[in-house]
C-alpha positions in Angstrom: 46.0 21.7 14.8 45.0 21.7 11.2 43.2 24.5 9.3 40.0 24.2 7.4 39.2 25.6 4.1 37.4 28.2 6.3 40.0 29.0 8.3 38.7 27.4 11.3 40.6 24.8 13.3 40.1 21.2 13.8 42.4 19.1 16.0 44.8 17.3 13.9 44.7 13.7 12.6 47.6 11.6 10.8 46.7 12.1 7.0 44.6 9.3 5.4 43.3 8.7 1.8 41.7 5.9 0.3 42.7 4.8 -3.0 40.2 2.1 -4.2 41.9 0.5 -7.4 46.0 0.3 -8.4 45.1 1.7 -11.4 43.3 4.9 -10.2 44.9 7.9 -10.6 43.2 9.9 -7.9 42.4 9.1 -3.5 39.6 10.1 -1.4 40.3 12.1 1.6 39.1 10.3 4.7 40.1 13.0 7.4 36.9 14.9 9.2 37.1 18.5 7.9 40.0 18.0 5.1 43.2 18.0 4.4 45.0 21.6 4.3 47.6 22.5 1.6 50.9 21.0 2.9 49.7 18.1 4.3 52.0 15.1 3.7 50.5 11.9 3.0 52.3 8.5 4.2 53.2 8.3 0.7 55.1 11.0 0.6 52.7 13.1 -1.6 52.2 17.0 -0.2 49.0 18.4 -0.9 49.4 21.6 -3.1 45.9 23.4 -1.9 42.8 22.1 0.7 41.3 19.2 -0.3 37.8 18.8 1.5 36.8 15.4 3.1 35.7 12.7 0.9 36.9 14.5 -2.1 39.6 13.3 -4.7 43.1 14.3 -4.6 45.5 14.2 -7.8 48.3 11.1 -7.2 50.0 11.6 -10.6 50.3 14.9 -12.7 47.1 14.7 -15.0 47.1 16.0 -18.4 44.1 18.0 -20.2 42.2 15.3 -22.0 43.6 12.6 -19.6 41.3 9.9 -17.9 40.9 10.4 -15.0 40.4 6.8 -12.9 38.8 5.6 -9.9 37.3 2.4 -9.2 40.1 1.3 -11.7 37.6 3.1 -14.4 37.3 6.4 -16.1 35.0 8.6 -14.1 36.1 11.7 -16.2 38.2 13.3 -18.7 40.5 16.5 -17.3 39.5 19.9 -18.3 43.0 21.1 -18.0 46.1 20.3 -16.7 46.3 19.3 -13.0 49.1 19.0 -10.5 49.8 16.0 -8.6 48.8 17.2 -4.7 45.8 19.0 -6.2 42.0 19.2 -5.6 40.4 17.1 -8.1 36.8 18.7 -7.9 33.9 18.4 -10.4 34.9 21.7 -12.2 37.6 20.0 -13.6 36.5 16.7 -14.6 34.3 16.3 -18.2 31.5 13.5 -18.0 32.4 10.6 -20.6 30.1 8.7 -22.6 27.8 6.1 -21.1 28.4 3.0 -22.1 26.4 1.7 -25.3 23.7 -0.5 -24.2 24.0 -2.4 -27.4 27.6 -3.4 -26.5 27.1 -4.8 -23.3 28.3 -8.1 -22.4 25.5 -10.7 -22.0 25.9 -13.2 -19.2 29.6 -13.4 -20.1 30.9 -13.8 -16.3 28.1 -14.7 -14.2 29.8 -15.6 -10.5 29.9 -18.7 -9.1 27.3 -19.3 -6.1 28.7 -18.6 -2.7 28.4 -21.2 -0.3 25.0 -22.0 1.3 24.6 -20.3 4.5 22.5 -22.4 6.9 20.6 -21.8 10.1 19.7 -18.4 10.2 16.4 -17.5 11.1 14.0 -14.4 12.2 10.6 -14.4 13.7 7.9 -13.2 11.2 4.4 -13.2 10.6 3.6 -16.0 7.9 0.9 -15.3 5.3 -1.3 -17.6 3.5 0.4 -17.0 0.4 3.9 -18.4 1.5 5.3 -14.7 2.2 6.0 -13.7 5.6 5.8 -9.9 7.3 8.2 -8.4 9.6 5.5 -6.0 10.6 1.8 -6.9 11.3 0.2 -3.6 9.9 -3.4 -2.9 8.7 -3.3 -1.1 5.2 -5.9 1.3 4.1 -5.7 1.2 0.5 -7.2 4.1 -1.6 -8.0 4.7 -5.6 -7.5 8.3 -5.9 -6.3 11.5 -4.2 -9.8 12.5 -3.4 -10.4 10.3 -0.7 -6.9 10.8 0.7 -8.3 13.9 3.4 -11.0 11.7 4.2 -8.8 8.5 5.0 -5.9 10.2 6.7 -8.8 11.8 9.0 -10.3 8.1 9.6 -6.9 6.5 10.3 -5.7 8.9 12.9 -9.3 8.2 14.6 -8.8 4.4 14.0 -5.2 4.8 15.7 -6.5 6.9 18.7 -9.6 5.2 19.6 -9.6 1.6 18.1 -5.9 0.4 18.0 -5.0 0.5 21.2 -7.6 -2.2 22.0 -5.6 -4.6 19.4 -1.9 -4.8 20.8 -0.7 -7.3 18.4 -1.2 -5.1 15.8 2.1 -2.4 14.7 0.6 0.2 13.1 -2.9 1.4 10.8 -1.2 2.8 7.4 -2.9 5.0 5.1 -1.9 4.4 1.3 -2.9 7.8 0.1 -1.5 8.9 -3.3 -2.1 11.7 -6.2 -3.1 9.6 -8.8 -6.8 7.7 -9.7 -8.5 10.4 -11.9 -7.4 13.4 -14.2 -4.8 11.2 -15.8 -5.0 9.4 -19.3 -6.1 5.9 -17.3 -5.8 3.8 -20.4 -2.1 5.4 -21.6 0.8 2.3 -21.7 2.6 4.8 -19.0 -0.4 4.3 -16.6 0.3 0.7 -16.0 3.1 1.8 -13.5 1.0 3.8 -11.2 -2.1 1.4 -11.1 0.2 -1.9 -10.7 2.1 -0.3 -8.1 -1.0 0.6 -5.9 -1.9 -2.8 -6.5 1.2 -4.6 -5.3 1.0 -2.1 -2.5 -1.8 -3.4 -1.2 -0.4 -6.8 -1.3 2.8 -6.1 0.6 3.6 -9.0 3.0 3.5 -6.5 6.0 -0.3 -5.9 5.4 -1.1 -9.9 6.4 -3.2 -10.3 3.4 -6.2 -7.8 4.9 -7.1 -5.6 2.2 -9.5 -2.4 2.9 -9.8 -0.3 -0.2 -11.4 3.4 -0.2 -13.1 4.9 -3.2 -14.6 7.8 -4.3 -17.0 6.3 -6.5 -16.6 8.3 -9.6 -12.7 8.0 -10.2 -11.3 6.7 -13.4 -9.2 4.1 -11.1 -12.4 1.8 -10.2 -11.6 -0.9 -7.5 -11.7 -3.4 -10.4 -8.9 -1.9 -12.4 -6.4 -1.8 -9.5 -6.7 -5.0 -8.1 -6.3 -8.5 -9.4 -9.7 -10.1 -10.1 -9.2 -13.1 -6.7 -8.1 -10.4 -4.6 -10.8 -8.1 -5.2 -13.6 -11.0 -5.3 -12.5 -11.7 -1.7 -12.6 -8.1 -0.4 -16.3 -7.9 -1.8 -17.8 -10.7 -0.2 -16.2 -9.4 3.4 -17.5 -5.8 2.5 -14.0 -4.4 2.5 -14.7 -1.9 0.0 -15.8 1.4 1.3 -17.1 3.8 -1.3 -17.4 7.2 -0.3 -20.2 8.2 -2.8 -22.7 5.5 -1.8 -26.1 6.6 -1.3 -26.1 5.3 2.6 -23.3 7.5 3.2 -25.6 10.5 4.6 -22.6 13.1 5.8 -19.1 12.8 6.7 -19.8 11.4 10.3 -21.1 7.9 8.7 -18.3 7.6 5.9 -15.9 8.0 8.7 -17.7 5.2 10.8 -18.3 3.0 8.0 -14.4 3.2 7.3 -13.5 2.6 11.1 -16.3 -0.2 11.5 -14.4 -1.9 8.3 -11.3 -1.1 9.9 -11.9 -2.9 13.2 -13.5 -6.2 11.6 -9.5 -6.4 10.2 -7.7 -5.4 12.8 -9.4 -8.3 15.1 -8.0 -10.5 12.6 -4.8 -9.2 12.6 -4.3 -9.3 16.1 -4.6 -13.1 16.5 -1.5 -13.0 14.4 1.7 -14.2 16.5 5.5 -14.4 15.2 6.9 -17.6 14.3 10.6 -18.7 13.3 10.8 -18.4 9.6 14.0 -18.9 7.4 16.1 -15.8 6.3 15.2 -17.2 3.0 11.7 -15.4 3.7 13.2 -11.8 3.7 13.0 -9.9 0.5 15.6 -6.7 1.6 15.2 -3.6 -0.4 18.7 -1.5 -0.6 18.9 2.2 -1.8 21.3 4.9 -1.3 20.2 8.7 -0.3 22.6 11.8 0.0 25.4 9.7 -1.0 29.2 11.1 -0.5 32.4 10.3 -2.3 33.0 7.7 0.8 29.6 5.8 0.1 31.3 3.6 -2.4 34.3 2.4 -0.2 32.4 2.2 3.3 28.8 2.0 3.7 27.7 0.3 -0.1 30.7 -2.4 0.2 29.4 -3.1 3.5 25.8 -3.3 2.5 27.1 -5.5 -0.3 28.5 -7.8 1.9 25.2 -8.2 3.9 23.5 -8.7 0.4 26.0 -11.6 -0.3 25.1 -13.2 3.0 21.5 -12.6 2.8 21.4 -14.2 -0.7 23.7 -17.1 0.6 20.9 -17.5 3.0 18.2 -17.7 0.3 16.9 -14.3 0.5 15.8 -11.9 -1.9 17.8 -9.1 -2.6 16.8 -6.0 -4.3 18.8 -3.0 -5.8 17.4 -0.3 -7.6 17.7 3.3 -9.2 18.3 3.3 -13.0 20.3 6.4 -13.0 22.9 5.3 -10.4 23.7 1.8 -12.3 23.4 2.8 -15.8 27.0 3.5 -16.2 27.9 0.3 -15.0 25.7 -1.3 -17.3 28.2 -3.3 -18.9 29.2 -4.6 -15.6 26.1 -5.8 -14.5 24.8 -7.5 -17.6 28.3 -9.4 -17.6 27.1 -10.9 -14.1 23.7 -12.1 -15.2 23.2 -15.6 -14.8 21.4 -15.9 -18.2 21.7 -14.1 -21.5 18.0 -13.3 -21.0 18.5 -11.9 -17.6 21.1 -9.6 -18.9 18.7 -8.4 -22.0 15.9 -7.8 -19.4 18.4 -5.3 -17.7 19.5 -4.1 -21.0 15.6 -3.3 -22.2 14.9 -1.8 -18.5 18.0 0.5 -19.1 17.1 1.6 -22.3 13.4 2.5 -21.6 14.8 4.7 -18.8 17.1 6.5 -21.3 14.1 7.1 -23.8 11.8 8.6 -20.6 14.7 11.0 -19.9 15.3 11.8 -23.6 11.4 12.6 -23.7 11.7 15.1 -20.9 14.7 17.1 -22.1 17.1 15.4 -19.6 19.8 12.5 -19.2 21.6 10.7 -16.7 23.5 14.1 -15.7 21.0 15.5 -14.2 21.3 13.0 -11.6 23.9 14.0 -8.9 22.5 16.7 -6.5 24.1 19.4 -4.8 24.4 17.7 -1.7 26.1 14.9 -3.9 28.9 17.5 -5.2 29.7 18.5 -1.8 30.1 15.1 -0.8 32.8 14.7 -3.3 31.1 13.0 -6.0 32.1 14.5 -9.5 29.4 13.3 -11.8 27.2 9.9 -12.2 29.6 7.7 -13.4 31.9 8.3 -10.2 28.1 8.2 -8.1 27.0 4.5 -10.0 30.5 2.9 -9.4 29.8 3.4 -5.9 26.5 2.5 -6.3 26.8 -0.9 -7.3 29.0 -1.9 -4.6 25.8 -2.2 -2.6 24.6 -5.3 -4.9 27.6 -7.5 -3.5 29.2 -10.0 -6.0 26.3 -12.7 -6.4 24.8 -13.3 -10.1 22.0 -11.1 -10.8 19.2 -13.6 -11.0 16.1 -11.6 -12.4 15.2 -8.0 -13.5 11.4 -6.4 -12.7 9.9 -3.5 -14.2 8.7 -0.7 -11.9 5.5 -1.5 -9.8 6.0 -5.4 -10.6 6.3 -7.9 -7.9 9.6 -9.8 -7.5 8.8 -13.7 -7.0 12.3 -15.1 -7.5 15.0 -15.6 -5.2 18.5 -14.2 -4.7 19.8 -10.7 -6.5 17.4 -9.1 -8.2 17.4 -5.7 -9.9 14.1 -3.5 -9.7 13.9 -1.0 -12.2 13.2 2.4 -10.4 14.1 6.2 -10.5 16.3 7.0 -8.1 14.3 9.6 -6.5 14.5 8.5 -2.5 11.0 8.6 -1.7 9.7 6.8 -5.3 12.4 3.8 -5.1 11.4 3.3 -1.5 7.6 3.0 -2.7 8.4 0.4 -5.8 10.7 -1.6 -4.1 7.7 -1.8 -1.0 5.3 -2.8 -4.2 7.9 -5.0 -5.3 7.2 -7.1 -2.0 10.2 -5.5 0.5 9.8 -6.5 3.9 13.1 -5.1 5.0 15.2 -2.1 3.8 18.8 -0.8 4.0 19.4 2.7 3.4 23.2 4.1 2.9 23.5 7.8 3.6 26.9 10.1 3.7 24.9 13.3 3.9 22.4 12.3 6.1 18.8 12.1 5.7 16.0 11.4 8.3 14.2 9.0 5.5 12.2 6.2 7.1 9.0 3.9 5.5 6.0 3.1 7.7 5.4 -0.4 5.8 8.7 -1.9 6.1 11.6 -1.2 8.5 14.4 1.0 7.3 18.1 0.6 8.4 20.6 3.7 7.8 23.9 2.9 7.5 26.5 6.1 7.6 29.4 6.1 4.7 31.3 8.4 7.2 31.8 8.4 11.0 31.2 12.4 11.4 27.8 12.0 10.2 27.0 9.0 12.6 28.4 11.0 15.4 26.3 14.1 14.9 23.1 11.7 13.8 23.7 9.2 16.8 20.0 8.6 17.2 19.1 8.4 13.5 21.8 6.3 12.1 21.7 2.8 12.7 25.2 1.5 11.9 28.6 3.4 11.4 30.0 2.3 8.4 32.9 5.1 8.7 34.9 2.8 10.8 36.1 1.2 7.7 37.8 4.2 6.3 39.1 4.8 9.7 40.3 1.3 9.4 38.5 0.7 12.9 36.5 -2.5 11.4 36.6 -3.9 8.0 33.9 -4.2 5.2 33.3 -8.0 6.2 32.8 -7.1 9.6 30.5 -4.3 8.9 28.7 -6.4 6.6 27.9 -9.2 9.5 26.6 -6.5 12.0 24.1 -5.3 8.9 23.0 -9.0 8.3 22.4 -9.3 12.2 20.9 -6.4 12.4 18.8 -7.5 9.8 17.5 -10.4 11.4 16.9 -8.5 14.8 14.8 -5.9 13.3 12.8 -8.4 11.4 12.0 -10.3 14.2 10.7 -7.1 16.0 13.6 -7.4 18.6 15.3 -4.1 17.8 13.5 -1.3 16.5 15.6 1.2 13.7 15.8 4.7 14.7 13.3 5.8 11.8 10.7 3.5 13.8 11.5 4.9 17.2 11.0 8.4 16.2 8.2 7.8 13.7 9.6 9.3 11.0 7.5 8.0 7.7 7.8 9.4 4.5 5.2 9.7 2.2 4.5 7.2 -0.9 5.4 8.5 -3.8 4.2 7.1 -7.2 6.0 7.0 -10.0 3.8 8.1 -12.9 5.2 8.0 -16.6 1.9 8.6 -18.1 0.2 11.8 -19.4 -2.0 13.9 -16.8 -4.9 15.4 -18.8 
């Protein structure tokens, strides 16, 4: 038996750590429950104190002011002398300065294209604009928060009373939000939530069927929210319901009108059938939440391997979370396909630096208490693990928050790191599949696109066996390789995208609310 920090006992196992890079002077404890003082590592190093699971142990004596290296880079500076075998926690590590964006190399080392991966397909719903859905959903969009409660009520009735008659439609989803009025609608920052709502309505999983609910007096009028062409189409089909219209004589008629319009859409959506589509039609968003120190050596690298496979198959793969890549800016700009793409990335990172500064914050505000409990000392360490999700392909494009992605390959979609805002913005970017890694655990899910959740450690995967889809912790215990888990994720993406398998989030109906990113002022 071995002793935990709290004095309880756990079954003894062979002490095991992970050292990512030969230059690293710290390693990560893998053992469930951590390692007690006196534990001897295979290298002969003896721990001088308890080190929790996923936390760092000093491999050498570290002097005050000395660089602490993980992933082969400086993740911090020792605040005092640290002896070998000691627990290297956040209280002992000073945050280093962020890389200067002006000094970032521009497309100096773009990776050579990996061999094409031919013959991989999935069964999806092809849309008139060429996009492909992995679900067949009726989306009910809204222009303003004022109509949210009414739309939610109507959607509940639609799902109870009408949807059962249309078995080929997966769901009816209300795109409700807290925007649309009481805001400075012409301010530069307003462009972000407006284009987000516009592009959410155009997500490929909605099949091109636009249904828009407006109050009537709000600042975000339908004509402002939707592209002119789309607005003309839906007006011709009477697909805009305005609650304040004179013919709506009471709440009952308002709801009845929404239900009538919805049924017209459901009839058309019900005629759609899945057809074989190449893997190149996938638009896969990558995100992490509730990360721990193992995320960067198990789940994220495995997702990165899957990302490379998807890129090789011609798909679009999006990674995001500005503050969680900011400290790796120089590593990302160097692998951009062109100098212009690298400059686009610098532009988005610089915008977010200024956004944080104006709010009286900086990148150091990112790590959560759970991240730190999971061994992530600071945002630098978090960033180095986060970018592992992006694999090894060249960066082929950068888009701003709320914009649609039109390129193939690896794309950076600029979003905050908030799980819910990031997911919303990736949906607006046209995501039809989502992969979400976690070390601490979260029941996160999205109604519009399937979410595959990947655990960084087997303890979480075992505890949450009916919430986690893939156990990448097997990499840490040497039961599987990064390559093997990467292929597992790749094949699962194809199965889920085809509707042949359900993620746990969809099985339980765990769908978080959409959350808009609004950097503009509220009046």
